[in-house]
C-alpha positions as a Markdown table, in Angstrom:
| # | Residue | x | y | z |
|---|---|---|---|---|
| 1 | Met | -28.6 | -4.8 | 15.2 |
| 2 | Ala | -24.9 | -6.0 | 15.2 |
| 3 | Ala | -22.0 | -3.6 | 15.3 |
| 4 | Asn | -18.7 | -4.7 | 13.9 |
| 5 | Phe | -15.2 | -3.4 | 13.4 |
| 6 | Asp | -14.2 | -2.6 | 10.2 |
| 7 | Ile | -11.0 | -3.9 | 9.8 |
| 8 | Glu | -10.7 | -3.3 | 5.9 |
| 9 | Lys | -11.6 | 0.7 | 6.2 |
| 10 | Phe | -9.5 | 0.8 | 9.2 |
| 11 | Ala | -6.5 | -0.8 | 7.3 |
| 12 | Cys | -6.9 | 1.1 | 4.3 |
| 13 | Glu | -7.0 | 4.7 | 5.9 |
| 14 | Leu | -4.0 | 3.6 | 8.0 |
| 15 | Asn | -2.1 | 2.9 | 4.8 |
| 16 | Glu | -3.5 | 6.0 | 3.2 |
| 17 | Lys | -2.1 | 8.2 | 6.1 |
| 18 | Arg | 0.9 | 6.2 | 6.3 |
| 19 | Phe | 1.7 | 6.7 | 2.5 |
| 20 | Lys | 0.9 | 10.4 | 2.6 |
| 21 | Gln | 3.1 | 10.9 | 5.5 |
| 22 | Arg | 6.1 | 9.0 | 3.6 |
| 23 | Met | 6.4 | 6.7 | 6.8 |
| 24 | Ala | 7.1 | 3.0 | 7.0 |
| 25 | Trp | 5.0 | 0.5 | 9.0 |
| 26 | Lys | 7.6 | 0.4 | 11.8 |
| 27 | Asp | 7.4 | 4.2 | 12.1 |
| 28 | Val | 3.7 | 4.0 | 12.4 |
| 29 | Ala | 4.0 | 1.4 | 15.1 |
| 30 | Glu | 6.6 | 3.5 | 16.9 |
| 31 | Val | 4.6 | 6.8 | 17.0 |
| 32 | Ala | 1.3 | 4.7 | 17.9 |
| 33 | Gly | 3.3 | 3.0 | 20.7 |
| 34 | Ile | 2.5 | -0.7 | 19.5 |
| 35 | Ser | 4.9 | -3.4 | 18.6 |
| 36 | Asn | 6.1 | -4.0 | 15.0 |
| 37 | Ala | 4.4 | -7.4 | 15.0 |
| 38 | Thr | 0.9 | -6.1 | 16.2 |
| 39 | Met | 1.3 | -3.6 | 13.3 |
| 40 | Ser | 2.1 | -6.2 | 10.8 |
| 41 | Arg | -1.0 | -8.1 | 12.1 |
| 42 | Val | -3.3 | -4.9 | 11.6 |
| 43 | Cys | -1.8 | -4.5 | 8.1 |
| 44 | Arg | -2.8 | -8.0 | 7.2 |
| 45 | Arg | -6.5 | -7.4 | 8.4 |
| 46 | Tyr | -6.1 | -8.9 | 11.8 |
| 47 | Arg | -8.7 | -7.2 | 14.0 |
| 48 | Pro | -6.7 | -5.1 | 16.8 |
| 49 | Asp | -7.3 | -5.7 | 20.3 |
| 50 | Val | -9.2 | -2.5 | 21.7 |
| 51 | Asp | -6.1 | -0.7 | 23.2 |
| 52 | Thr | -4.2 | -1.0 | 19.8 |
| 53 | Ala | -7.2 | 0.1 | 17.8 |
| 54 | Ala | -7.4 | 2.9 | 20.2 |
| 55 | Lys | -3.8 | 4.1 | 19.8 |
| 56 | Leu | -4.1 | 3.9 | 16.1 |
| 57 | Ile | -7.4 | 5.8 | 16.0 |
| 58 | Val | -5.6 | 8.3 | 17.9 |
| 59 | Trp | -2.8 | 8.5 | 15.2 |
| 60 | Leu | -5.2 | 8.4 | 12.4 |
| 61 | Glu | -7.2 | 11.5 | 14.1 |
| 62 | Lys | -10.4 | 10.0 | 13.3 |
| 63 | Pro | -13.5 | 9.2 | 15.3 |
| 64 | Phe | -13.9 | 5.6 | 16.5 |
| 65 | Glu | -17.5 | 5.4 | 15.0 |
| 66 | Arg | -15.9 | 5.8 | 11.6 |
| 67 | Phe | -14.8 | 2.0 | 11.8 |
| 68 | Ile | -18.1 | 0.5 | 13.0 |
| 69 | Ser | -20.6 | -0.9 | 10.5 |
| 70 | Leu | -24.0 | -1.5 | 11.7 |
| 71 | Gly | -25.7 | -4.6 | 10.4 |
| 72 | Asp | -28.6 | -7.0 | 11.1 |
| 73 | Lys | -26.8 | -9.9 | 12.1 |
């Protein structure tokens, strides 16, 4: 069984919370403690490194497991 990080779900949930809080992406980056460039890459569905993902998951206030999909591959 393979486990994959669901970047699509992750990016959508980031955008949803950002929109609800009326924040710009640069504000999310600042609060999460990541660079604007890194935030931009995540928004474009590039998989973040584990430290970046952790910081953004803390900001989302969601469990990490929410963004893991299990498959047969």
